[in-house]
C-alpha positions in Angstrom: 0.6 -0.2 -0.3 1.7 3.2 -0.8 3.0 4.4 2.4 2.3 8.9 0.9 -0.9 10.6 -0.5 4.0 -1.4 -25.3 3.3 -4.4 -27.2 2.0 -4.7 -30.3 1.5 -8.1 -30.2 -0.4 -11.0 -29.5 2.3 -12.9 -27.1 1.2 -13.5 -24.2 3.1 -15.5 -21.0 1.1 -18.0 -18.6 1.5 -17.4 -15.0 3.4 -19.2 -12.4 5.4 -19.0 -8.2 8.6 -18.4 -7.8 10.7 -19.1 -4.7 13.5 -15.8 -4.2 15.3 -16.3 -1.4 12.6 -18.0 1.7 9.9 -15.5 0.0 7.9 -17.2 -2.5 5.5 -15.3 -4.0 3.2 -15.1 -7.6 4.4 -14.5 -11.1 1.8 -12.7 -13.2 2.2 -12.4 -17.2 4.9 -9.5 -18.2 3.1 -7.7 -20.1 5.4 -4.6 -22.1 3.4 -0.9 -22.3 3.5 0.7 -25.8 6.3 1.9 -26.5 6.4 6.3 -25.0 8.4 7.6 -28.7 9.2 11.0 -28.1 10.8 13.7 -30.2 14.8 12.0 -29.4 17.1 11.0 -32.1 18.3 8.0 -30.8 15.0 6.4 -30.1 13.2 7.5 -33.4 16.5 5.5 -34.9 15.6 3.0 -33.0 12.0 3.0 -32.8 11.5 -0.7 -34.7 14.7 -2.9 -31.9 12.6 -1.7 -29.2 9.5 -2.6 -30.6 11.3 -6.0 -31.0 12.7 -5.7 -27.9 9.1 -5.0 -26.2 8.3 -7.0 -28.1 10.2 -9.4 -26.6 10.4 -9.5 -23.5 6.8 -9.6 -23.5 7.4 -13.1 -22.8 8.9 -13.4 -19.6 7.3 -13.3 -15.6 7.5 -10.8 -13.3 7.3 -11.3 -9.4 6.7 -9.5 -6.4 9.9 -7.3 -5.9 9.2 -6.2 -1.6 11.3 -7.8 0.7 13.5 -10.3 -1.2 14.7 -8.5 -4.7 18.0 -7.8 -3.3 17.6 -9.2 0.3 21.1 -9.4 0.9 22.6 -5.8 -0.3 23.1 -5.2 3.7 25.7 -8.4 3.9 28.9 -6.4 4.1 30.6 -7.9 1.5 28.5 -7.4 -1.2 30.1 -5.2 -4.2 30.2 -1.8 -4.9 27.3 -1.2 -7.9 30.2 0.0 -11.0 29.5 2.8 -14.0 27.9 1.9 -16.6 29.1 2.7 -19.8 28.6 3.9 -22.8 27.8 0.7 -25.6 26.3 -1.3 -22.9 23.3 -3.3 -24.0 20.6 -4.2 -20.5 21.3 -8.0 -20.0 17.6 -8.7 -20.4 16.0 -6.6 -22.9 19.0 -6.0 -25.4 18.4 -2.0 -25.7 21.8 -0.4 -25.5 21.4 1.1 -21.4 23.1 4.5 -21.9 20.9 5.6 -24.8 17.3 5.5 -23.0 16.4 7.4 -19.9 15.3 7.2 -16.7 15.9 4.4 -13.9 18.7 1.8 -14.4 20.1 -1.2 -12.4 22.8 -3.6 -11.3 22.7 -6.8 -10.0 25.5 -8.8 -9.3 26.4 -13.1 -8.9 28.4 -15.4 -7.7 28.4 -17.1 -10.7 27.7 -14.3 -13.4 29.1 -15.9 -15.9 27.1 -19.1 -15.7 23.9 -15.7 -16.7 25.8 -13.8 -19.0 26.7 -14.0 -22.9 29.9 -14.3 -23.4 30.8 -15.8 -20.3 31.8 -12.4 -18.0 32.7 -11.9 -14.8 30.9 -8.4 -14.1 27.3 -7.5 -13.0 24.3 -8.0 -14.5 23.1 -4.7 -15.9 20.0 -3.5 -17.2 18.6 -0.4 -19.1 15.3 0.4 -16.5 14.2 -0.4 -12.9 11.7 -3.3 -14.7 14.0 -4.8 -16.8 16.2 -5.4 -13.8 13.5 -6.9 -11.5 12.7 -9.1 -14.5 15.5 -10.4 -15.4 16.3 -11.5 -11.1 12.7 -13.5 -11.4 13.3 -15.7 -14.3 17.2 -16.5 -13.1 16.1 -17.3 -9.8 15.6 -20.7 -9.4 19.1 -21.3 -10.7 20.9 -17.5 -8.8 19.9 -15.4 -6.1 21.6 -12.2 -6.8 23.9 -11.1 -3.8 23.3 -7.6 -4.3 21.7 -4.9 -6.6 21.7 -1.3 -7.4 18.7 0.9 -8.5 19.2 4.5 -9.6 19.2 6.9 -6.2 17.5 10.1 -8.1 18.3 11.7 -3.7 21.5 11.5 -5.1 22.1 13.0 -8.8 20.6 16.5 -10.1 18.2 15.6 -12.4 16.4 17.3 -14.4 12.5 16.4 -16.3 11.9 17.5 -19.5 8.5 19.3 -20.9 7.1 16.5 -23.5 3.9 15.4 -23.6 5.4 12.2 -22.0 8.2 14.0 -19.6 11.8 11.6 -19.7 13.4 11.3 -16.4 17.3 11.7 -17.4 19.0 8.5 -16.7 22.5 8.5 -14.9 25.1 5.6 -14.9 27.7 6.7 -12.4 28.3 4.8 -9.5 28.0 6.9 -7.6 24.6 7.5 -8.2 23.1 4.1 -7.5 22.0 2.5 -3.9 20.6 -0.7 -2.8 16.5 -1.0 -4.1 16.2 -2.3 -0.6 17.2 1.9 0.3 15.1 3.1 -1.7 11.8 4.8 -1.9 9.8 4.3 -5.1 7.2 6.8 -6.9 5.0 4.9 -8.9 2.6 6.0 -11.4 3.8 9.5 -12.1 4.0 11.8 -15.7 7.2 10.4 -15.7 8.7 8.0 -18.4 11.9 5.4 -18.4 13.1 3.0 -21.2 10.5 0.9 -21.1 7.2 2.9 -19.8 5.9 3.9 -16.9 8.8 4.2 -14.5 9.8 3.4 -10.6 12.2 6.4 -10.0 13.9 6.0 -6.7 15.2 8.1 -3.0 16.6 7.4 -0.9 15.3 10.4 1.0 12.1 10.2 1.8 11.3 14.5 1.7 13.3 13.4 -2.0 9.9 11.6 -3.3 7.8 14.0 -1.3 8.8 16.8 -3.2 8.9 15.4 -7.0 5.0 13.4 -6.2 4.5 17.8 -5.6 5.7 18.6 -9.2 5.5 14.8 -10.9 2.4 12.9 -9.6 2.4 9.6 -8.8 2.8 7.7 -4.7 5.2 6.4 -3.1 6.0 2.7 -1.7 8.4 1.5 0.9 10.2 -1.3 -0.6 7.7 -3.9 0.4 5.4 -2.3 -0.7 5.8 -2.5 -4.8 4.5 -6.1 -5.8 3.0 -7.5 -8.8 0.1 -5.6 -9.0 2.1 -1.6 -9.0 4.7 -3.4 -11.9 1.9 -4.3 -14.2 -0.6 -0.8 -14.4 3.0 0.7 -15.3 2.8 -1.0 -18.5 -0.7 -0.6 -19.1 
């Protein structure tokens, strides 16, 4: 419960249940919101690719985030976040991360080579909070992340444009990330990210309130972010 206050395709996904660590959560079909195209040179040139990517992600499942995703981030042995470099593609949808707006994420695994193409020894990296969550749940049966980080908009000088579908800036530097469970999320605002409606996280509750006053939406504690909320962002 709040603390305050697309795809042109016939693809569908069956519902299933997953256990994440000690948590068992219901999973709902992942249905992507239609592309929110605006006047943006990269988006215009990548329009077809992005539609194809969004259609592809519709076959995945996404479950409840609260209390499970990245719950081990408090471990003092958890690795620190890294800077997402230009050219890095999302490990879930393959979109070029730095070409798109909005929150981004990264997840560390004990054996990343088993999950990432090319047997790479690095964290999984994502173009959006949505892709971060989805990847983690899709792989939970074989690998649980030891740390999950999302953009902390309390730590950056962000901007929201004045287009019909406002985009919030993306911040890929290591200092811009915080553990997922430390963030108060704003949902259902007027602001969009890489994959449609965005979850915008703040480590400072006052910053989240200020954002809501300016752009609408409701705030959700980490443990209150559930599958119903995630689905609503894509409808």
